[in-house]
N, C-alpha and C positions, 0 to 999 in steps of 0.2 A: 477429832472430832471438830468439825466447819461450827466456825462462828455466827447465829441464829440473826439472821436482821434483827434489830431491833422494832420494826414496824411490825414483825411477823407477830408479836404475837396479840396484836388485835386482829389477825382479816383472820376471815372466814370462810371459807374453802366447801363449796359443793361438789358430792360427787355423785356423779348418773350416772350406774353403771349395776348391772343385771348381774353379772358375776361377781359374788359374795364374795369368794377367794379371793381376788380383784382387789373389788373395792376394800379388804381390811386390810389388803397389801399398799394399799394407798395414803388409806386413813392411816396406817405405823408408822408407811417414812414422812406423811405431808407432819401427823405430830410432833416428831423426834426432830424436823429442821424448826417446829414453833407453830404453825401452823393450826387452828381449830378448825373440825373438817365435820361434816353430814352428810351421810347417804341419804341416797334414793335411789333405789333399782326401777325405777320403770319413772316415764314419762307422767302419771301420772302425779304420784309422790313427789318428782323436781317439782312440780306446778304449788303442789300445796307449801313444800319449804319454802320456796320464793317466794311466793305472796303474802306467810308469816314471816316471815326470818326475813332478814338481812345480811348478806354475802357481798366478798369481793373478788370474787373470783368461782365460772365454775367449771370442771372435768368433765366432759359429757362424751360420752360413749353413744353410737348413733346405732345400733343393733340393737333394741331396746324388747323387752317383749309385746307392750302397745301398740305404741305407734315408733313412728322414725326420730328420733333424737334430734334431728334438723328441725323438725316443730318446736321444741323451746327455745332453739336460733331463733326464728322466723316469729314469734310470739313476741319473748320480749324485745325485739327489736321495731315493733308494732306497737309497740310499749315507750316504745323512742327511750331503752333502758341500756346503758353504759356499760351493765356489767363485763369486765373479758371474760368472753365463754373462751378456753381451749381445747380441742373436738383429738379424743385418743380411742382409735379408731383400728382395727383390725383390715378393716379395708385401704387398699392403701394405691389404689387405681388414681391418675389423675385428675377423673372427670368426677370423682370419689371428692378430690381435693375442693376441687373446682367450686363444686354443688353447696359443701359445708360455708367455704368462704365466702359466695355470695349468700346466702343463706342468712352470713350474720357473726360466722364467728370469728376469731382474733385470727389462730394459729391452732394447727392440725401436728400429732405427732401420732405416728403410725404404733403398733406392736407388733413386735415386742421392742423394748425401749430401754436407754438406760436411765433411769434411775433417775440420775445428776443430771443430764439434759433436760430429764423433764421438770427438775425446780430452778432451774433454769430457765426453762420458758415460763415457767410459773413467778417466777420474781422478777422476768422482762414487763410479761402482761401486766402485774400489780404498778410498777415503778409508771408503763406508760399511761394508768386509770389513776396516781397522782398524779402526775404530770397534767394533766387534759383538767381539773378539779381546780389549779388553781392555790395560791396560799389567802384569800382571802371569800369569808363564808358571808352576805351580806343577804337583810332579808326584812322587810319592812323600813324603818331606822338602824338598825341595830347591824353593826361593820366588827368581822370578829378576824384579827390578824392569825392566821395559824403561826406565821414561823416567828411574829412576834410575842406569842400570847398575850394579845391585847384588844381591850374588846371595848365599841366606844356605841353610846346610845343619845341618837341625836347629833353625835359629833361631841359629846359630854365621856372621859374615856370612863368606864366601870372597874374599877379594882372586884378579880375575883381569884376565890386560891384554886387550886388546882384541879380537884374534885368541882368544884362550882363551872369549873372552863370545860373538863367534858361534858359535865352535865349539860352544857348550852352548846356545846359541841356538836351533842347528839341531834337535843330538839333542833336543832340552826339547819343540817345535815335531812329531817324528812321537817321541813312545815308541809301545814295543813292537814297531818294527819293525827292520830288518834296514835299513841303509841301506849300499850299498856305496860304494869312496871314491872312484868316480866322480860321485857324485851328491853328496857332501862336497865334492871340488874344486868342481864346479862351486858351488854355491849360498857356500860357507864364503868361497874364492878366491878365486870364480869364473874359473876357467879350469880345463884339461883338464890332471892331472898324468900322465908317463909313469907306464909299470908299474916302473921304478925307482927312481921316486922313493922316498920314506919319511919328505916333511915334514909326512903327516896322520896315520900314526902318531906322529911325534916332538910333536907338539901332543894327539893322545890320550893319552900317556903324561904328559904335563906335567898334563891333562886331567882325571888319573885322581891324581895324588896330590893334587889340591885337594880333589875333590867326595868319591874313596872311601879313599882310604888309612888316614883317622883313622874312619871311618862303616862303620856293617851298616845295610840288606843293601847289596852294590854292587851301581851301576848301571850301568856303561859294560864292556859285554860284546864279547871280541871272539865271529866268529862267521866260521870259520876259514876264507879260502878265498872268503866275499861282504862280511865288512864287517863294522860294528861295532851296534849295538845298545845303547838307553838304557832300561832298566825294573826295575824286583824281580827279576824271576825271567829267565834266559838260557833264551832262544830253543829249542825242542823239537829237538832236529838229527833 
């Protein structure tokens, strides 16, 4: 059995495919390779998934029941999204491939296909995305060194536990946006938290003491009934 990449365990892939049998095949293979997957059978549900969740890659069919799959490519690129898109389609003509790439797709694989080749293309696209991202996150006066696992605020080092680091990383990857407790639980702890669990709230409190207590402006804000927000100004109610 091939060794799954260590980074794959947190990678989420959206499969946009109307053929249920094909979608199940893709989900099973990608999950066995260590990726987490979601499925959308049409463009409308793909929009819902992409709006509500965070994904690292999309595998996109073109011939969907409600709209052409290229609509998804164009909309994402208009929104300045850098989400890697792998088109997986039975359409094999050169002009179809050119149209998909021009619409914003990053790669194109025709059906029928070899699953090992699909996995190789997925790995290549994810590596490319990580390379574009860089090794440092910055927001306001907070700087996070992803490789050295170090954090500073206003130039002063901030000592964080592994889980606090992961929580801050997720917040910094989504600044100026309200993140629900469900989103935080799924991406940082990779599990669902019951509404009665206060684990996330406890860790937010710990992180606030280290990131916000001795600094201005405050960056971690509670949005009552919605979740948490990372930014220099609290969101408007």
